[in-house]
C-alpha positions in Angstrom: -152.4 175.1 -152.2 -152.5 177.8 -149.4 -149.7 177.9 -146.9 -152.3 177.2 -144.0 -153.4 174.3 -146.1 -149.8 173.0 -146.1 -149.0 173.9 -142.6 -151.9 172.3 -141.0 -150.7 168.6 -141.1 -147.8 170.0 -139.1 -150.0 171.6 -136.5 -152.0 168.6 -136.0 -148.9 166.3 -135.4 -147.2 168.9 -133.0 -146.2 167.6 -129.7 -148.0 168.7 -126.5 -146.0 171.1 -124.6 -144.3 169.5 -121.6 -146.0 172.0 -119.3 -149.3 171.0 -120.5 -151.3 169.9 -117.5 -154.7 167.8 -118.0 -157.4 169.3 -115.5 -158.2 167.3 -112.4 -161.4 166.5 -110.7 -160.4 169.3 -108.1 -160.1 171.8 -111.4 -163.0 170.8 -113.1 -165.6 170.6 -110.3 -164.8 174.6 -109.5 -168.2 176.5 -110.4 -171.9 176.6 -109.9 -173.8 173.5 -110.1 -177.4 172.8 -109.8 -179.5 169.8 -108.5 -181.5 168.5 -111.4 -182.7 165.1 -109.9 -182.4 164.1 -106.2 -183.2 161.0 -104.5 -183.3 160.3 -100.6 -183.8 156.4 -99.7 -184.7 155.4 -103.1 -187.6 158.2 -103.4 -187.9 161.2 -105.1 -186.9 164.1 -103.3 -188.4 167.3 -104.7 -187.2 169.5 -102.1 -183.4 169.1 -103.2 -184.3 170.3 -107.0 -183.0 173.7 -107.5 -180.2 173.8 -104.9 -176.9 175.4 -106.2 -173.5 174.4 -105.1 -170.7 177.0 -105.8 -167.7 174.9 -105.5 -164.3 176.7 -105.2 -160.8 175.5 -105.7 -159.8 175.7 -102.1 -162.2 173.1 -101.0 -164.6 175.6 -99.8 -168.3 175.2 -101.3 -171.6 177.4 -100.5 -175.0 175.6 -100.6 -177.5 178.1 -102.0 -181.1 177.2 -101.3 -184.1 178.0 -102.9 -185.2 180.7 -100.3 -181.4 182.1 -101.3 -180.1 181.0 -97.8 -176.1 180.0 -98.1 -174.6 177.2 -96.3 -170.8 177.0 -96.2 -169.2 173.6 -96.3 -165.8 172.5 -96.8 -165.0 169.3 -99.5 -162.3 167.0 -100.5 -162.0 164.8 -103.4 -160.3 161.3 -103.9 -160.4 160.7 -107.6 -157.7 157.6 -107.3 -159.9 155.1 -106.3 -163.1 153.2 -108.0 -165.4 154.6 -107.5 -164.2 158.1 -106.7 -164.8 159.5 -103.5 -165.2 162.6 -101.6 -166.0 164.0 -98.0 -167.7 167.1 -96.8 -168.3 168.9 -93.4 -171.0 171.0 -93.0 -173.1 172.7 -90.0 -175.4 169.5 -90.1 -172.8 166.8 -90.1 -170.0 165.0 -91.8 -170.8 162.9 -95.0 -168.7 160.8 -97.3 -170.0 159.3 -100.7 -168.9 158.6 -104.3 -169.0 160.6 -107.0 -168.8 160.7 -111.0 -167.8 163.8 -112.8 -168.5 164.0 -116.6 -168.4 166.9 -118.5 -171.4 169.2 -117.2 -172.6 166.7 -115.2 -171.8 165.4 -111.9 -173.5 162.7 -109.8 -172.9 162.1 -106.2 -174.1 159.5 -103.4 -173.5 160.3 -100.0 -174.3 158.8 -96.8 -173.3 159.7 -93.1 -169.7 159.7 -92.1 -170.0 156.5 -89.9 -171.9 154.4 -92.9 -170.2 152.2 -95.4 -169.6 153.9 -98.8 -172.1 153.5 -101.4 -170.9 151.3 -104.4 -171.7 153.7 -106.9 -173.0 157.4 -107.5 -176.5 156.0 -107.8 -179.7 156.0 -105.5 -180.2 153.2 -103.2 -181.1 152.3 -99.6 -180.0 154.8 -96.9 -178.4 157.0 -99.7 -178.8 160.8 -100.8 -178.4 161.0 -104.3 -178.0 164.1 -106.4 -177.5 164.8 -110.1 -176.1 168.1 -110.9 -175.7 170.3 -113.9 -173.2 172.9 -114.3 -174.6 176.2 -114.8 -173.2 178.5 -117.5 
């Protein structure tokens, strides 16, 4: 047997370093995401398709529309509840909602700040729903 084959079981059984930190949602959301599906009040919203969100680590985000106009927003995530929630402040208002972040897919359901949170990140009455995919 080669030394590598002999060492493989030891490497696989090695403990995880104490300073290893599992990425948080705040870490995982950073990057560029494109809307691939959008509904407003349970109706398809083709005007939302193709909008890009550029999330930054510091709670800043830039929304890039199809006409290349850029709109800054501020966001915060709260992954501690079920469902996970978020808030954002943008030039056209304050919103809150729920989200689901799974690999390269981000689902968000938003309502105005004065409305009750949606029960899940899905389309529904009075809800702005978007599904985004990470751009590589």
